ZAMI-948956 format. One record per atom (N, C-alpha, C): residue in three letters; z, y, x negated. Coordinates in Angstrom, 3 decimals. Atoms other than C-alpha are relative to their C-alpha. Layout:
BEGIN
  aa       zz       yy       xx
 Ala        Z        Y        X
...
This chain:
BEGIN
  aa       zz       yy       xx
 Met    0.599    0.216    1.578
 Met   19.919  -17.260    5.630
 Met   -1.261    0.267    0.001
 Leu    1.453   -0.320    0.538
 Leu   16.819  -15.969    4.273
 Leu   -0.733   -1.447   -0.546
 Pro    0.458    0.983    0.920
 Pro   14.234  -18.397    3.503
 Pro   -0.304   -0.002   -1.559
 Ser   -0.087    0.142    1.658
 Ser   13.809  -19.535   -0.147
 Ser   -0.884    0.646   -0.501
 Arg    0.806   -0.965    0.581
 Arg   10.626  -17.416   -0.732
 Arg    0.585    1.422    0.144
 Phe   -0.774   -1.067   -0.421
 Phe   12.472  -14.427    1.078
 Phe    0.810    0.645   -1.235
 Arg   -1.249   -0.056    1.032
 Arg   15.405  -14.836   -1.379
 Arg   -0.374    0.385   -1.684
 Val    0.715   -0.342    1.014
 Val   13.119  -14.966   -4.000
 Val   -0.696    1.334   -0.550
 Ala    0.736   -0.870   -0.207
 Ala   11.175  -12.139   -3.466
 Ala    1.094    1.392   -0.331
 Phe   -0.814   -0.934    0.433
 Phe   14.272   -9.954   -3.114
 Phe    0.909    0.224   -1.281
 Ala   -0.494   -0.207    1.356
 Ala   15.973  -10.928   -6.139
 Ala   -1.189    0.373   -1.291
 Leu    1.075   -0.776    0.949
 Leu   13.031   -9.857   -7.851
 Leu   -0.059    1.435    0.207
 Ala   -0.051   -1.303   -0.453
 Ala   12.812   -6.625   -6.492
 Ala    1.392    0.883   -0.180
 Ala   -1.088   -0.641    0.472
 Ala   16.476   -5.989   -6.951
 Ala    0.152   -0.039   -1.337
 Gly   -0.202   -0.163    1.528
 Gly   16.237   -6.935  -10.539
 Gly   -0.748    1.164   -0.699
 Leu    1.097   -0.964    0.925
 Leu   13.119   -4.521  -11.436
 Leu    0.489    1.141    0.610
 Leu   -0.782   -1.301   -0.163
 Leu   15.078   -1.759   -9.449
 Leu    1.224    0.315   -0.580
 Leu   -1.062   -0.300    0.859
 Leu   18.211   -2.130  -11.358
 Leu   -0.358    0.097   -1.210
 Ala    0.416   -0.177    1.458
 Ala   16.083   -2.282  -14.451
 Ala   -0.795    1.298   -0.391
 Gly    0.492   -1.433    0.108
 Gly   14.543    1.096  -13.614
 Gly   -1.325   -0.174    0.120
 Cys    1.713   -0.373    0.035
 Cys   11.156   -0.272  -13.564
 Cys   -0.695   -0.792    1.626
 Phe    0.498    0.182   -1.644
 Phe   10.312   -0.869   -9.783
 Phe   -0.848    0.705    0.258
 Asp    0.792   -0.285   -0.115
 Asp    8.174    1.170   -9.315
 Asp   -1.429    0.280   -0.340
 Arg    1.192   -0.103    0.550
 Arg    5.510    1.377  -11.620
 Arg   -0.584   -1.617   -0.040
 Phe    0.125    1.348    0.081
 Phe    5.717   -2.300  -12.209
 Phe   -0.820   -0.478    1.160
 Thr    0.243    0.584   -1.405
 Thr    5.565   -3.321   -8.378
 Thr   -1.240    0.891    0.322
 Gln    0.872   -0.505   -0.819
 Gln    3.086   -0.822   -7.558
 Gln   -1.698   -0.554   -0.770
 Leu    1.301    0.487    0.707
 Leu    0.276   -1.989  -10.160
 Leu    0.008   -1.935   -0.017
 Thr   -0.202    1.058   -0.485
 Thr    1.535   -5.721   -9.447
 Thr   -0.397   -0.324    1.278
 Leu   -0.093    0.423   -1.659
 Leu    1.782   -5.891   -5.467
 Leu   -1.153    0.937    0.557
 Phe    1.065   -0.746   -0.473
 Phe   -0.986   -3.139   -4.980
 Phe   -0.882    0.213   -1.161
 Pro    0.834   -0.351    1.319
 Pro   -3.438   -3.465   -7.968
 Pro   -1.070    1.027    0.318
 His    0.702   -1.132    0.183
 His   -5.906   -1.239   -6.175
 His    0.545    1.303    0.531
 Ser   -0.406   -1.157   -0.324
 Ser   -3.712    1.712   -5.596
 Ser   -0.610    1.124   -0.874
 Gln    0.433   -0.640    1.141
 Gln   -4.576    4.823   -7.189
 Gln    0.856    1.000   -0.224
 Phe   -0.968   -0.942    0.132
 Phe   -2.519    7.320   -8.756
 Phe   -0.606    1.574   -0.579
 Val    0.244   -1.202    0.472
 Val   -2.594   11.119   -9.969
 Val    0.650    0.634   -1.309
 Thr   -0.615   -0.526    1.479
 Thr   -1.780   12.593  -13.352
 Thr    0.832    1.039    0.228
 Thr   -0.838   -0.698   -0.235
 Thr    1.032   14.746  -13.455
 Thr   -0.125    1.094   -0.966
 Asp    0.492   -1.143    1.035
 Asp   -0.004   16.750  -16.519
 Asp   -1.190   -0.364   -0.516
 Asp    0.812    0.050    0.970
 Asp   -2.896   17.288  -18.686
 Asp    0.285   -0.992   -1.024
 Ile   -0.219    1.011    1.100
 Ile   -3.123   14.104  -20.960
 Ile   -1.259   -0.834   -0.700
 Asn    1.051    0.406    0.541
 Asn   -5.155   12.309  -23.207
 Asn   -0.259   -1.509    0.188
 Leu    0.797    1.522   -0.333
 Leu   -7.318    9.122  -22.157
 Leu   -0.264   -0.535   -1.469
 Arg    0.198    0.502    1.424
 Arg   -7.111    6.760  -25.471
 Arg   -0.698   -1.101    0.177
 Ser    0.721    0.953    0.351
 Ser   -9.046    4.121  -26.629
 Ser    0.890   -1.144    0.155
 Gly   -0.925    1.492   -0.079
 Gly   -6.102    1.626  -27.116
 Gly    1.512    0.314    0.669
 Gln   -1.653   -0.273   -0.538
 Gln   -2.173    1.499  -26.289
 Gln    0.836    0.921   -0.785
 Asp   -0.923   -0.621    0.977
 Asp   -1.056    2.962  -29.170
 Asp   -0.144    1.434   -0.107
 Val    0.144   -1.237   -0.168
 Val   -0.396    6.993  -29.676
 Val   -0.677    0.038   -1.090
 Asp    0.933    0.094    0.856
 Asp   -2.299    6.356  -32.536
 Asp   -1.665    0.049    0.128
 Ser    1.211    0.479   -0.487
 Ser   -5.401    5.486  -30.923
 Ser   -0.902    1.008    0.208
 Ser    0.895   -1.029   -0.129
 Ser   -8.368    7.530  -30.896
 Ser   -0.416    0.976    1.837
 Val    0.008   -0.585   -1.567
 Val   -8.627   10.191  -27.598
 Val   -1.512   -0.403    0.495
 Val    1.162    0.206   -0.802
 Val  -11.469    9.150  -25.356
 Val   -0.634    1.208    0.455
 Ala    0.262   -0.878   -0.795
 Ala  -11.465   12.002  -23.143
 Ala    1.594    0.795    0.378
 Arg   -1.209   -1.065   -0.361
 Arg   -8.818   14.835  -21.982
 Arg   -0.264    0.267    1.451
 Val    0.057    0.124   -1.554
 Val   -7.774   14.290  -18.303
 Val    1.030    1.160    0.640
 Pro   -0.732   -1.016   -0.590
 Pro   -6.696   17.257  -16.443
 Pro    0.990   -0.458    1.142
 Lys   -0.876    0.028   -0.915
 Lys   -3.731   17.473  -14.281
 Lys   -0.115   -0.367    1.359
 Gly    0.494    0.074   -1.208
 Gly   -3.997   16.285  -10.842
 Gly   -1.451   -1.141    0.062
 Thr    0.903    1.003    0.063
 Thr   -6.827   13.498  -11.558
 Thr    0.202   -1.344    0.525
 Val   -0.062    1.065   -0.762
 Val   -7.194   10.752   -9.478
 Val   -0.551   -1.124   -1.308
 Val    0.031    0.929    0.925
 Val   -6.802    7.473  -11.654
 Val   -0.025   -1.541    0.667
 Thr   -0.552    1.542   -0.364
 Thr   -7.056    3.631  -10.900
 Thr    0.188   -0.618   -1.021
 Pro   -0.656    1.069    0.688
 Pro   -4.989    1.147  -12.759
 Pro   -1.127   -1.201   -0.188
 Ile    0.792    1.641   -0.052
 Ile   -7.392   -2.094  -14.209
 Ile    0.680   -0.727   -0.811
 Gly   -0.780    0.878    0.764
 Gly   -4.905   -3.434  -16.770
 Gly    1.240    0.757   -0.266
 Gln   -1.692   -0.678    0.843
 Gln   -1.273   -2.775  -18.313
 Gln    0.092   -0.974   -1.174
 Thr   -0.520    0.247    0.990
 Thr    0.697   -3.473  -21.209
 Thr    1.073    0.975   -0.121
 Gly   -1.158   -0.262    0.382
 Gly    3.837   -2.732  -23.047
 Gly    0.991   -0.429    0.128
 Ser   -1.977    0.729    0.212
 Ser    7.712   -3.281  -23.767
 Ser    0.735    0.798    0.941
 Glu   -1.152   -0.704   -0.642
 Glu    9.325   -0.748  -21.898
 Glu   -0.867    0.251    1.462
 Cys    0.081    0.294   -1.122
 Cys    8.635   -1.706  -18.181
 Cys   -1.424    0.320    0.501
 His    1.479   -0.232    0.276
 His    4.823   -1.855  -18.916
 His   -0.420    1.430    0.097
 Ala    0.019   -1.595   -0.064
 Ala    4.878    1.564  -19.808
 Ala   -1.787    0.297   -0.417
 Cys    1.399   -0.396    0.041
 Cys    0.665    1.798  -20.592
 Cys   -0.764   -0.978    0.649
 Trp    0.895    0.068   -1.198
 Trp   -1.907    1.572  -18.140
 Trp   -1.662    0.146   -0.558
 Arg    1.271   -0.233    0.463
 Arg   -5.837    0.855  -19.038
 Arg   -0.295    0.653    1.674
 Val    0.441   -0.833   -1.171
 Val   -7.041    3.286  -16.187
 Val   -1.589    0.367    0.265
 Glu    1.173   -0.528   -0.176
 Glu  -10.495    4.215  -14.653
 Glu    0.031    1.373    0.511
 Thr    0.084   -1.340   -0.354
 Thr  -11.134    8.059  -14.475
 Thr   -1.362    0.213    0.241
 Pro    1.082   -0.525   -0.052
 Pro  -13.634   10.221  -13.673
 Pro   -0.581    0.828   -1.714
 Asn    0.411   -0.032    1.167
 Asn  -13.815   10.695  -17.370
 Asn   -0.217   -0.893   -0.909
 Gly    0.218    1.764    0.818
 Gly  -14.035    7.280  -18.616
 Gly    1.097   -0.907    0.458
 Val   -1.171    1.274    0.135
 Val  -11.897    4.216  -19.171
 Val    0.729    0.396   -1.107
 Gly   -0.598    0.130    1.461
 Gly   -8.993    4.166  -21.647
 Gly    1.533   -0.179    0.416
 Trp   -1.269    0.201   -0.214
 Trp   -5.433    3.908  -21.883
 Trp    0.877    1.064    0.366
 Val   -0.758   -1.248   -0.302
 Val   -2.730    6.330  -20.409
 Val    1.615   -0.289    0.019
 Ser   -1.153    0.343   -0.153
 Ser    0.966    6.287  -20.604
 Ser    0.719    0.358    1.853
 Thr   -0.852   -0.442   -1.763
 Thr    2.874    5.704  -16.973
 Thr    0.723    1.068    0.221
 Ala   -0.926   -0.875    0.206
 Ala    5.244    8.555  -17.905
 Ala   -0.862    0.952    0.710
 Phe    1.121   -1.135   -0.813
 Phe    2.205   10.934  -16.170
 Phe   -0.616   -0.299    0.792
 Leu    0.993    0.514   -1.145
 Leu    1.113    9.018  -13.532
 Leu    1.031    0.299    1.173
 Ala   -0.869   -0.059   -1.118
 Ala    2.592    9.481   -9.962
 Ala   -1.115   -0.564    0.962
 Pro    0.888    0.538   -1.161
 Pro    1.532    7.620   -6.828
 Pro   -1.071    0.782    0.869
 Leu    0.597   -1.198   -1.064
 Leu   -0.956    9.223   -4.871
 Leu    0.223    0.057    1.367
 Pro   -0.504   -0.431   -1.374
 Pro    0.059   11.120   -1.665
 Pro   -0.672   -0.602    1.079
 His    0.898    0.478   -1.115
 His   -0.495    9.797    1.267
 His   -0.865    1.052    0.608
 Pro    0.775   -1.048   -0.633
 Pro   -2.871   12.078    3.192
 Pro    0.907    0.607    1.046
 Asp   -0.707   -0.829   -0.464
 Asp   -0.477   13.050    5.626
 Asp    1.212    0.613   -0.188
 Glu   -1.369   -0.758    0.423
 Glu    1.976   14.106    3.648
 Glu   -0.288    1.092   -0.435
């Protein structure tokens, strides 16, 4: 039988996976210094809402570093640091930065 801490970790991971939130939530929570890349040209916003002012336009393929999160749909908005400044983006437009060997 697994030790108690492994059972808790497994249950948490399974719940997140089944909820469809495993990848983005886990990467930011367990690997907070991970970097991601934009999958499209996106707006970097001053706030979390789609109505927030645009701080900068971030081109597809830009490396970003998460520095905060919020949102009700699987933590759908992240505050990120980019070469274009700091602001909020939707996680729908972010992907894990590929490993250099890939």
